[in-house]
C-alpha positions in Angstrom: -163.9 21.2 -279.5 -161.5 20.0 -276.7 -162.6 17.4 -274.2 -163.3 20.0 -271.5 -165.7 21.9 -273.8 -167.3 18.7 -274.9 -168.0 17.8 -271.3 -169.5 21.2 -270.7 -171.7 20.7 -273.7 -172.9 17.3 -272.6 -173.6 18.6 -269.1 -175.6 21.5 -270.5 -177.7 19.1 -272.7 -178.3 16.7 -269.7 -179.3 19.4 -267.3 -181.7 20.9 -269.9 -183.7 17.6 -269.7 -184.2 18.0 -265.9 -187.1 19.6 -264.1 -186.3 22.5 -261.8 -186.8 20.3 -258.8 -184.3 17.7 -260.2 -181.7 20.3 -260.9 -182.0 21.7 -257.4 -181.7 18.2 -255.9 -178.2 17.8 -257.4 -176.6 20.7 -255.5 -176.0 19.1 -252.1 -173.2 16.7 -251.5 -175.4 13.6 -251.5 -177.0 14.0 -254.9 -179.9 11.6 -255.4 -180.5 9.5 -258.5 -182.6 10.7 -261.4 -183.7 7.3 -262.7 -185.6 8.5 -265.7 -182.5 10.1 -267.1 -180.2 7.2 -266.1 -178.3 9.3 -263.5 -177.2 7.3 -260.5 -176.9 8.8 -257.0 -173.6 10.4 -256.3 -172.0 11.5 -253.0 -169.5 14.2 -253.6 -167.8 14.0 -250.3 -164.5 12.1 -250.3 -161.1 12.7 -248.7 -157.6 11.9 -249.8 -155.2 14.0 -247.8 -152.6 11.3 -247.5 -154.3 8.2 -248.9 -158.0 7.4 -249.6 -159.7 8.2 -246.3 -162.7 7.0 -244.4 -163.7 4.3 -246.9 -162.1 1.2 -245.6 -158.7 -0.3 -246.5 -156.2 1.9 -248.4 -152.5 2.6 -248.4 -151.6 5.0 -245.6 -149.0 7.7 -246.4 -147.4 10.2 -244.0 -149.6 13.1 -243.1 -149.5 16.1 -245.5 -147.0 18.1 -243.4 -144.7 15.0 -243.6 -145.1 14.8 -247.3 -144.2 18.5 -247.5 -141.0 17.8 -245.5 -139.8 15.7 -248.4 -139.4 18.8 -250.6 -140.0 16.8 -253.8 -142.6 17.6 -256.4 -142.2 14.5 -258.5 -142.3 12.2 -255.6 -145.5 13.9 -254.3 -147.0 13.6 -257.7 -146.3 9.8 -257.6 -147.9 9.6 -254.2 -151.1 11.4 -255.5 -151.2 9.2 -258.6 -151.1 6.1 -256.3 -154.0 7.6 -254.2 -156.0 8.1 -257.4 -155.3 4.6 -258.5 -156.7 3.2 -255.3 -159.6 5.6 -255.3 -160.6 4.4 -258.8 -160.2 0.7 -257.8 -162.4 1.2 -254.8 -165.0 3.3 -256.8 -165.1 0.7 -259.5 -166.2 -2.0 -257.0 -168.5 0.4 -255.0 -170.4 1.4 -258.2 -170.5 -2.2 -259.4 -172.3 -3.1 -256.2 -174.5 0.0 -256.2 -172.8 1.4 -253.1 -173.1 5.2 -253.5 -172.4 6.1 -249.9 -170.3 8.9 -248.5 -166.5 8.6 -249.1 -167.1 6.3 -252.1 -166.9 8.8 -254.9 -164.1 10.2 -257.0 -164.2 13.9 -256.0 -161.5 14.2 -253.3 -161.5 17.2 -251.1 -157.7 17.5 -251.1 -155.2 19.1 -251.0 -155.3 21.6 -248.1 -153.1 24.5 -249.3 -153.8 26.9 -246.5 -150.7 28.6 -245.0 -149.6 27.1 -241.6 -149.1 30.7 -240.3 -149.4 30.0 -236.6 -148.0 26.9 -234.7 -151.1 26.7 -232.6 -153.4 25.9 -235.4 -154.7 22.3 -234.9 -155.2 21.6 -238.6 -151.8 22.9 -239.7 -150.5 19.3 -240.2 -153.0 18.9 -243.0 -151.1 21.6 -245.0 -147.8 21.8 -246.8 -146.4 24.2 -244.3 -145.8 27.9 -243.9 -144.3 28.9 -247.2 -146.4 30.0 -250.2 -143.9 28.9 -252.8 -143.5 25.4 -251.3 -147.2 25.1 -250.8 -147.9 26.1 -254.4 -145.3 23.7 -255.9 -146.5 20.8 -253.9 -150.2 21.6 -254.3 -149.8 21.7 -258.1 -147.9 18.4 -258.0 -150.5 16.7 -255.8 -153.3 17.9 -258.1 -151.6 16.7 -261.3 -150.9 13.3 -259.7 -154.5 12.9 -258.4 -156.2 14.2 -261.6 -153.8 12.7 -264.1 -153.1 14.4 -267.4 -155.3 12.4 -269.7 -158.5 13.5 -271.4 -160.5 11.9 -268.5 -159.8 12.9 -264.9 -158.4 10.0 -262.9 -160.0 11.7 -259.9 -161.0 15.3 -259.1 -158.9 17.3 -256.7 -160.1 20.2 -254.6 -158.0 23.1 -253.3 -159.2 24.1 -249.9 -160.0 26.2 -247.8 -160.4 29.4 -249.9 -159.2 31.7 -248.4 -157.3 33.2 -245.4 -158.1 30.3 -243.2 -155.9 28.9 -240.5 -157.7 29.1 -237.1 -158.7 29.6 -234.5 -160.7 26.4 -234.8 -163.2 27.3 -232.0 -164.0 30.6 -233.7 -164.0 29.4 -237.3 -167.8 29.5 -237.7 -168.0 33.2 -236.7 -164.5 34.6 -237.2 -163.7 37.5 -239.5 -160.1 37.2 -240.7 -158.9 40.7 -241.4 -156.0 40.8 -243.8 -154.1 43.5 -245.7 -154.0 43.4 -249.5 -150.2 42.9 -249.3 -150.5 39.8 -247.0 -153.4 38.5 -249.0 -151.6 38.4 -252.3 -148.1 37.8 -250.9 -148.9 34.9 -248.5 -152.5 33.6 -248.5 -153.4 33.4 -252.2 -150.3 32.3 -254.2 -150.8 28.6 -253.6 -154.5 28.8 -254.6 -153.6 30.7 -257.8 -151.0 28.1 -258.8 -153.5 25.3 -258.1 -156.1 27.0 -260.4 -153.9 28.3 -263.2 -151.2 25.7 -263.4 -152.7 22.7 -261.6 -156.1 23.1 -263.3 -157.7 21.9 -260.1 -161.3 20.8 -260.7 -162.8 22.1 -257.5 -162.2 24.8 -254.9 -163.7 24.7 -251.4 -164.6 27.8 -249.5 -163.6 28.4 -245.9 -165.8 28.7 -242.8 -164.6 32.1 -241.8 -165.3 35.6 -243.1 -162.4 37.3 -244.9 -162.5 41.1 -244.6 -166.2 40.9 -243.8 -167.5 38.5 -246.4 -168.2 34.8 -245.5 -165.8 32.9 -247.8 -168.5 30.5 -249.2 -170.5 33.6 -250.2 -167.7 36.0 -251.0 -168.1 38.0 -254.2 -164.5 39.2 -253.9 -163.0 35.7 -253.5 -165.4 33.5 -255.6 -166.4 35.9 -258.4 -163.8 38.7 -258.7 -160.6 36.6 -258.0 -161.4 33.0 -258.6 -163.6 33.2 -261.7 -162.8 36.6 -263.3 -159.1 37.2 -262.4 -157.9 33.6 -262.5 -160.3 32.1 -265.0 -161.3 29.1 -262.8 -163.7 26.9 -264.8 -164.5 24.1 -262.3 -167.0 24.0 -259.5 -166.9 25.5 -256.0 -168.0 23.5 -252.9 -168.8 24.9 -249.5 -167.0 23.7 -246.4 -169.3 21.4 -244.5 -172.3 23.1 -243.0 -170.5 26.5 -243.6 -173.5 28.1 -245.4 -175.7 27.8 -242.3 -173.1 29.9 -240.5 -174.1 32.9 -242.6 -177.3 33.4 -240.5 -176.5 31.4 -237.4 -173.0 32.8 -236.5 -171.7 35.4 -239.0 -175.1 37.2 -238.9 -174.7 38.5 -242.5 -178.1 37.0 -243.5 -181.4 36.5 -241.5 -182.7 33.2 -242.9 -181.5 30.0 -244.4 -183.1 31.0 -247.7 -181.1 34.2 -247.7 -177.9 32.2 -246.9 -178.5 29.8 -249.7 -179.2 32.7 -252.1 -176.0 34.5 -251.1 -173.8 31.5 -251.6 -175.2 30.4 -255.0 -175.2 34.0 -256.3 -171.6 34.5 -255.3 -170.7 31.3 -257.1 -170.8 28.4 -254.6 -172.2 25.5 -256.7 -172.3 22.6 -254.2 -173.4 22.6 -250.6 -171.6 20.3 -248.2 -174.5 20.5 -245.8 -178.3 20.9 -246.3 -179.0 24.6 -246.6 -179.3 24.2 -250.4 -182.4 22.1 -249.8 -184.1 25.5 -249.4 -183.0 26.8 -252.8 -186.5 26.4 -254.2 -187.9 28.4 -251.4 -185.3 31.1 -252.1 -186.5 31.0 -255.7 -190.1 31.5 -254.6 -189.1 34.4 -252.4 -187.4 36.1 -255.5 -183.9 35.9 -253.9 -182.5 33.9 -256.9 -183.5 32.9 -260.4 -183.7 29.5 -262.0 -180.5 30.4 -263.9 -178.6 30.2 -260.6 -179.6 26.6 -260.1 -179.0 25.7 -263.7 -175.5 27.2 -263.7 -174.5 25.3 -260.6 -176.0 22.0 -261.9 -174.2 22.4 -265.2 -170.8 22.9 -263.5 -171.3 19.8 -261.3 -172.3 17.6 -264.2 -169.4 18.9 -266.2 -167.1 17.4 -263.5 -169.0 14.1 -263.6 -168.6 13.9 -267.4 -164.9 14.8 -267.1 -164.5 11.9 -264.7 -166.0 9.6 -267.3 -168.8 8.6 -264.9 -171.5 8.3 -267.7 -169.6 7.0 -270.7 -166.8 5.0 -269.1 -163.0 5.4 -269.3 -159.7 3.5 -269.3 -159.8 3.8 -265.5 -162.8 1.5 -265.2 -160.4 -1.4 -265.7 -158.2 -0.6 -262.7 -158.6 -3.8 -260.5 -159.3 -3.9 -256.8 -156.0 -5.7 -256.3 -154.1 -2.4 -256.6 -155.5 -1.4 -253.2 -152.6 -1.7 -250.6 -150.5 -3.7 -253.1 -146.9 -4.3 -252.3 -145.6 -1.5 -254.5 -148.0 1.1 -252.9 -147.0 0.0 -249.4 -143.3 0.3 -250.3 -143.9 3.8 -251.7 -145.6 4.8 -248.4 -142.7 3.5 -246.3 -140.3 5.3 -248.6 -142.3 8.5 -248.1 -142.0 8.1 -244.3 -138.2 7.6 -244.6 -137.8 10.7 -246.7 -140.1 12.8 -244.6 -138.4 12.3 -241.2 -136.3 15.3 -240.1 -133.2 14.8 -238.0 -133.0 17.9 -235.7 -130.1 16.9 -233.6 -127.3 14.2 -233.7 -124.2 14.3 -231.5 -123.0 11.1 -233.1 -125.4 8.7 -231.4 -127.2 8.0 -234.6 -127.3 5.7 -236.4 -127.4 3.1 -233.7 -124.7 0.4 -234.1 -126.4 -2.9 -233.2 -123.0 -4.5 -232.6 -122.3 -2.1 -229.8 -125.5 -2.2 -227.8 -127.1 -5.1 -226.0 -130.3 -3.5 -224.7 -132.4 -0.7 -226.1 -135.1 0.9 -224.0 -138.1 2.1 -226.0 -140.2 4.4 -223.8 -143.1 6.8 -224.3 -146.9 7.1 -225.0 -146.2 7.3 -228.8 -143.9 4.3 -228.9 -146.6 1.8 -229.5 -149.4 4.0 -230.6 -151.3 3.3 -233.8 -153.2 6.6 -233.6 -149.9 8.6 -233.7 -149.1 6.9 -237.0 -152.3 8.1 -238.7 -152.6 11.8 -238.3 -156.2 12.7 -239.3 -158.3 12.2 -242.4 -157.0 8.6 -242.8 -158.0 5.3 -244.2 -157.7 1.8 -242.7 -154.5 -0.1 -243.0 -154.4 -3.9 -243.0 -151.3 -3.7 -240.9 -149.7 -1.1 -238.6 -146.1 -1.0 -237.6 -145.5 1.2 -234.5 -142.1 2.6 -233.6 -141.7 -0.1 -231.0 -142.6 -2.8 -233.4 -140.3 -1.4 -236.1 -137.4 -1.3 -233.6 -138.2 -4.9 -232.4 -138.3 -6.2 -236.0 -135.0 -4.4 -237.0 -133.2 -5.4 -233.8 -134.1 -9.0 -234.2 -132.6 -11.5 -231.7 -129.3 -9.6 -231.5 -130.5 -6.8 -229.2 -132.9 -7.0 -226.2 -135.7 -4.4 -226.4 -137.3 -3.3 -223.1 -140.5 -1.2 -223.3 -142.5 1.1 -221.0 -145.3 3.4 -222.0 -144.0 5.8 -219.3 -147.2 7.9 -219.3 -150.3 8.7 -221.3 -150.3 11.5 -223.9 -152.1 13.9 -221.5 -153.8 12.0 -218.6 -151.7 11.7 -215.4 -152.3 8.0 -215.0 -152.8 4.8 -217.0 -154.8 2.8 -214.4 -157.8 4.8 -213.0 -157.3 3.5 -209.5 -153.6 4.1 -209.4 -151.7 7.1 -208.1 -150.7 9.8 -210.7 -147.6 9.0 -212.8 -148.2 5.3 -212.3 -145.9 4.2 -215.3 -143.0 6.6 -214.5 -141.1 4.2 -212.2 -141.3 1.4 -214.8 -140.0 3.8 -217.5 -137.0 4.9 -215.3 -136.3 1.2 -214.6 -136.3 0.5 -218.4 -133.8 3.3 -218.9 -131.6 2.1 -216.1 -131.4 -1.3 -217.6 -130.7 -0.1 -221.2 -127.6 0.9 -223.0 -129.5 3.4 -225.1 -133.0 4.9 -224.9 -135.4 5.8 -227.7 -138.0 8.1 -226.1 -141.2 8.4 -228.2 -143.2 11.5 -227.3 -145.5 13.9 -229.1 -149.2 14.4 -230.0 -151.9 12.9 -232.1 -155.3 14.0 -233.6 -156.9 14.0 -230.1 -154.6 16.9 -229.2 -154.1 18.8 -232.4 -156.8 18.6 -235.1 -160.1 19.8 -236.3 -162.9 21.2 -234.2 -165.7 18.7 -233.6 -168.7 19.0 -236.0 -171.1 16.9 -238.0 -168.3 15.6 -240.3 -165.6 14.6 -237.8 -165.4 11.6 -235.5 -162.6 13.2 -233.5 -162.7 16.8 -232.4 -159.7 18.4 -230.7 -158.9 21.8 -232.1 -155.9 24.1 -231.6 -153.0 23.8 -229.2 -152.9 26.2 -226.3 -149.1 26.6 -226.4 -146.0 25.0 -227.8 -145.2 22.8 -224.9 -145.4 19.0 -224.7 -148.2 17.9 -222.3 -147.0 18.2 -218.6 -146.9 14.4 -218.1 -144.6 14.0 -221.1 -142.3 16.8 -219.9 -142.0 15.1 -216.6 -141.2 11.8 -218.3 -138.5 13.5 -220.5 -136.8 15.0 -217.5 -136.8 11.7 -215.5 -135.4 9.7 -218.4 -132.7 12.2 -219.2 -131.7 12.2 -215.5 -130.9 8.5 -215.6 -127.9 9.5 -217.7 -128.2 7.0 -220.5 -127.7 8.1 -224.2 -131.2 9.3 -225.2 -132.8 9.8 -228.7 -136.1 11.7 -228.7 -138.4 10.4 -231.5 -141.2 12.9 -231.9 -144.5 12.0 -233.5 -146.4 15.3 -234.1 -147.7 17.6 -236.8 -146.5 21.0 -235.7 -143.8 23.0 -233.9 -143.2 22.1 -230.3 -140.8 23.7 -227.9 -137.9 21.2 -227.8 -135.4 23.6 -226.0 -135.0 21.1 -223.1 -134.5 18.1 -225.4 -132.1 20.1 -227.6 -130.0 20.7 -224.5 -130.3 17.3 -222.9 -131.0 14.6 -225.6 -128.3 13.2 -227.8 -130.4 12.9 -230.9 -133.8 14.2 -232.0 -135.9 12.8 -234.9 -139.1 14.5 -236.0 -141.1 11.7 -237.6 -144.5 13.6 -238.0 -147.5 11.3 -238.4 -145.6 8.8 -240.6 -148.5 6.5 -241.9 -149.5 3.0 -241.0 -146.2 1.4 -241.4 -144.2 4.4 -240.2 -142.5 2.4 -237.5 -140.5 0.5 -240.1 -139.3 3.7 -241.7 -138.3 5.2 -238.3 -136.4 2.0 -237.4 -134.6 2.1 -240.8 -133.3 5.6 -240.0 -132.5 4.8 -236.3 -130.3 1.8 -237.4 -128.8 3.5 -240.4 -130.4 1.4 -243.2 -131.2 4.8 -244.7 -130.1 8.4 -244.1 -132.7 10.9 -242.9 -133.2 13.7 -245.4 -136.4 15.6 -244.6 -136.5 19.3 -244.1 -138.7 21.4 -241.9 -141.6 23.0 -243.9 -142.4 25.1 -240.8 -140.5 27.2 -238.2 -140.0 25.7 -234.8 -140.3 28.7 -232.4 -138.9 28.5 -228.9 -142.0 30.1 -227.4 -145.1 32.1 -228.2 -143.8 35.2 -226.4 -143.1 37.3 -229.5 -145.8 35.9 -231.9 -148.8 38.1 -232.6 -152.1 37.0 -231.2 -153.6 33.9 -232.8 -156.5 35.9 -234.3 -154.1 38.4 -235.9 -153.7 37.5 -239.6 -150.8 39.9 -240.3 -147.5 38.2 -241.1 -145.4 40.4 -238.8 -142.9 38.2 -236.9 -144.6 35.1 -238.4 -142.9 32.3 -240.4 -139.2 32.4 -241.6 -139.9 35.2 -244.0 -140.9 37.7 -241.3 -139.5 36.3 -238.0 -137.6 38.9 -236.0 -135.6 36.6 -233.6 -133.7 33.3 -233.8 -136.0 30.3 -234.0 -135.2 27.0 -232.2 -135.2 25.2 -235.6 -135.6 27.2 -238.8 -137.6 26.5 -241.9 -135.7 24.3 -244.3 -133.5 22.7 -241.6 -132.7 19.0 -241.4 -129.6 17.0 -240.9 -128.5 13.8 -242.6 -125.9 11.0 -242.0 -123.9 12.4 -244.9 -122.3 15.8 -245.1 -123.6 17.6 -248.2 -122.5 21.2 -249.0 -123.0 23.5 -251.9 -119.6 24.4 -253.3 -120.6 26.9 -255.9 -123.4 28.4 -258.0 -123.3 30.4 -261.3 -125.8 32.2 -263.5 -125.9 30.2 -266.7 -127.1 33.0 -269.0 -128.0 36.7 -268.7 -131.3 37.5 -267.0 -134.1 38.4 -269.4 -137.3 40.1 -268.5 -140.1 37.6 -267.7 -137.9 34.6 -268.4 -137.0 32.1 -265.6 -133.5 32.3 -264.4 -131.2 29.3 -265.0 -128.4 28.6 -262.5 -125.9 25.8 -262.2 -125.2 24.5 -258.7 -122.2 22.4 -257.5 -122.6 20.1 -254.5 -120.4 17.6 -252.7 -121.0 14.9 -250.0 -118.0 15.2 -247.7 -119.4 12.5 -245.5 -118.9 8.7 -245.4 -122.5 7.8 -245.9 -124.7 8.0 -249.1 -127.6 10.3 -248.6 -130.4 12.3 -250.2 -130.5 16.0 -249.4 -132.5 19.0 -250.5 -130.7 22.0 -252.2 -132.7 25.1 -251.4 -132.5 28.6 -253.1 -133.6 31.7 -251.2 -133.9 35.2 -252.7 -133.5 38.6 -251.0 -134.6 41.8 -252.7 -131.9 44.3 -251.7 -133.7 47.5 -252.7 -137.5 47.4 -252.6 -139.3 48.7 -249.5 -142.0 46.1 -250.2 -139.6 43.1 -249.9 -140.2 40.5 -247.2 -138.2 41.1 -244.0 -135.8 38.2 -244.5 -135.6 35.9 -247.5 -138.1 33.8 -249.6 -137.7 30.3 -250.9 -137.6 30.4 -254.7 -136.3 27.0 -255.7 -135.6 23.5 -254.3 -134.3 20.2 -255.6 -133.9 16.8 -253.9 -130.7 15.1 -254.8 -128.8 11.8 -254.0 -125.1 11.7 -253.4 -122.9 8.8 -252.6 -120.1 9.2 -250.0 -117.5 11.6 -251.4 -119.5 12.2 -254.6 -119.6 15.6 -256.3 -122.3 16.7 -258.7 -123.4 19.7 -260.8 -127.0 20.2 -261.8 -129.3 22.9 -263.2 -132.1 24.8 -261.4 -134.7 27.2 -262.7 -135.7 30.1 -260.5 -139.1 31.6 -261.5 -138.8 35.2 -262.7 -141.8 36.0 -260.6 -139.6 35.4 -257.5 -137.9 38.8 -258.3 -141.2 40.6 -257.9 -142.6 42.0 -254.6 -146.2 42.7 -253.6 -147.0 46.3 -252.8 -149.5 47.7 -250.3 -152.2 47.6 -253.0 -151.7 43.9 -253.5 -150.0 44.3 -256.9 -147.1 42.1 -257.8 -144.4 44.4 -259.2 -140.8 44.4 -260.2 -139.4 47.1 -257.9 -135.6 46.5 -257.8 -132.5 45.9 -259.8 -130.5 44.2 -257.1 -131.0 40.7 -255.6 -129.1 38.1 -253.7 -129.6 34.3 -254.0 -128.6 32.1 -251.1 -128.0 28.4 -252.1 -127.5 25.6 -249.6 -129.0 22.6 -247.9 -130.9 24.7 -245.4 -132.1 28.3 -245.0 -130.0 31.4 -245.3 -130.6 32.5 -241.7 -128.1 32.8 -238.9 -129.7 29.9 -236.9 -129.4 27.5 -239.9 -125.7 28.3 -240.1 -125.3 27.9 -236.4 -126.9 24.4 -236.4 -125.4 23.1 -239.6 -122.0 24.8 -239.5 -122.5 25.5 -243.2 -122.6 28.9 -245.0 -124.8 29.2 -248.0 -123.3 30.0 -251.4 -124.1 33.6 -252.3 -125.0 34.6 -255.8 -125.7 38.3 -256.5 -128.2 39.1 -259.3 -128.2 42.4 -261.1 -131.1 43.1 -263.3 -130.4 45.6 -266.1 -134.0 45.4 -267.5 -136.0 46.2 -264.4 -138.7 48.8 -263.9 
C-alpha cells in the first residue's frame, strides 16, 4: 500500500469514529476541533500566490504574472519550495501556540491557472498569462515546489478557479460563461489537466460563475465527468468563497440554501469556503442528500490532513521559524524581480551610466509606492524598497536624485484644498533640473484586482479600458515635453496602451508588481548591474477596438494565438542588454508517433553584455482546419550567455503539440505538415519588427500521422 492509499485508509478509519454531526462540522473552511478524537481545529483557508499571504511576515516575491514573465519552470519550482518552507515554519509555531486562525494552515489556495484572456480582467495579474502551455508548465512547477515530492506533502496546493473563469468581476456571482467545446479543451482546461495529472495537485477550487449553464462549484460536467472520471483526480474540491450561496441568490438554479448545499456536495464539492454547508444536516433531513455524501467529503478532507502529516508528524516539523524571510529567501525574491522585468523599449539610454549623469529625476505616483510593490494576496515584509529608494541606494553620493510624486494614481490632486494637478509643476521642475528622468507610472490593487466581498480587504475589480488614468497621461505628456531623456518604469499587472510612451520615451521597463524589495531589482537593471531578461506572458494590445466584448468567452481575436492585427507588444517579447539570436535548429532524430520531439538549438550572444534570455519554440499546423489561427508556444528554455558566447542545447517538444482540438473538443492528430519557429521572441510580424530578428524555421514532416 503506497503512502496515498495509507492516508485514505487512516482517514476512513478516523471518520468512521465520528458522529454524523461531527462529520458535517468538518466540511466548512473553519473546521472545529473534535477533542474526544484528538482532532485539533483546522482552518483550510490560506493563500500563497507569490509568498505566504495574510499571515504576518513572509518573503515577498513578484506577483504571479511577473513570475510567469521569467519563463523558467525550475526557478518557479524553487520559489514555490521556498514559500512552502516558510509556510511550514509559520505553521509549526502557530500550532505550537494553539493558534488555529485563518491563514495559519498548510492548505494554500494557489496557484491561479485561469487564462488571462482579456486585458480588462482585474485578477489577470494573479495568473501565469494568456497561454495554456505556459500556464500548464508553470502551474505544474509551482505545485511540485509547494507540495514537495516526498511521502508527506510539504504543503497542499490548489489549482483555481475551475473553470472558464476570467471576469467580469462585477458579474462573477451571476454570470454564465458560454464556451464552445473547442475553446474549452484547447484554451481553458489544459492547465488544469496538467496540474491534476502531472502536478498531482491536492486540491481544486471551483469558480463563482456558471459554465454553459451549470454553477462551477456544483457542476456535474466539470467536477464529476471531467475532474474525477476523465482525469482521475483523487484530492478534494473546495468552493470559491461564498460561491455556493450564489446558486440560490444569484444564479437562481436552486431555491433554498439547503438545495444549494445538496447540489454542491452531490456534484463533488467537498469543502465549503463559506457557511452554506452548515445546512447540510437540514438538507439530509429533507432527503436531498444521504449521509454517504457527508462521509465521502469528510474522508477526502482528512486524507489531505493525513498526507500533510498533521496527525503523526513529519520531517517538516523541524523547520525552524528562522527560515522566514531569511537572507537566502530575500535574495531569491530580488533575483525573481530582476528576471521578471521586461524591457519593452531601449534606444540606447539604458543602462544608465553613473559617470555621465549628475542628476536623475525620479517622478511619478508609483516611484515611492509600497502598495505598487505588493500586487494582491500578499504577506508583510520587514522591509520595503521602492523604486525611488532603490535608485537612491544605487546612485549613492555620486549622483543627485530629485523626486516628485507628480500626481496621484487616479485622483486629480494630492492636497484636498489645492487646485487640481497640484504636484504637476513640481514634477516639471524636477525634470528641468535633471539630466535624465525615470518616470514611474502604472496601477496597483486598488485599480485592478478582485471584486470586494467577505474575503477581501481591497475591492477594485476590472479595468474599464487599456489607458493609464487621465492624471498619469497628463503627467507623462508634460514630462516628455520638457525634452530630457525619459525612461518609463511601469508597475502594473496587465496590458496598458503605451503607444504614446513607445513614441516619445527613450526606454520602457515593465516591472509588474515586483515584491517588497522590488525597487532594488529595478535599480540593478536601470544601472546595468544585471541585464533585463523577462518576456511578456500576455499580449499588449494598442486598444480594445477589435477585441470581442468582455463577456464573450470565444477566443476569436484574443491572445497571440488568435489575434488578427498587429499588437503593440506581442506575447513572448522582451529585450535585453545583450544581443542573443538563434543561429540554427535541427531535428535530432526522426519523429515517432506519441514520442516527444528532440531538437538541437544553436544560439549566440552578439552583444557586449552577458545576459539571460529565453529561447521560445512555436508551432504552426500547416494543414488542419482546426489549427489555431497563428502559432502556439510548444517549448521554452531560459539560458545564460556571456558576451560573444555561442551555445548548443537540446529541447524537447511535446508530441501533443502536434495535435489540434476539433469542434467536438477532441484532441486529434490531423496533419502531416508543421513548422517550428525558434527564436528569443514570438514568430509574429510585430516581434520581428521590434527585435530586428527573424526566427529560425524548422519544417516538420510527419510520416506516421492519421
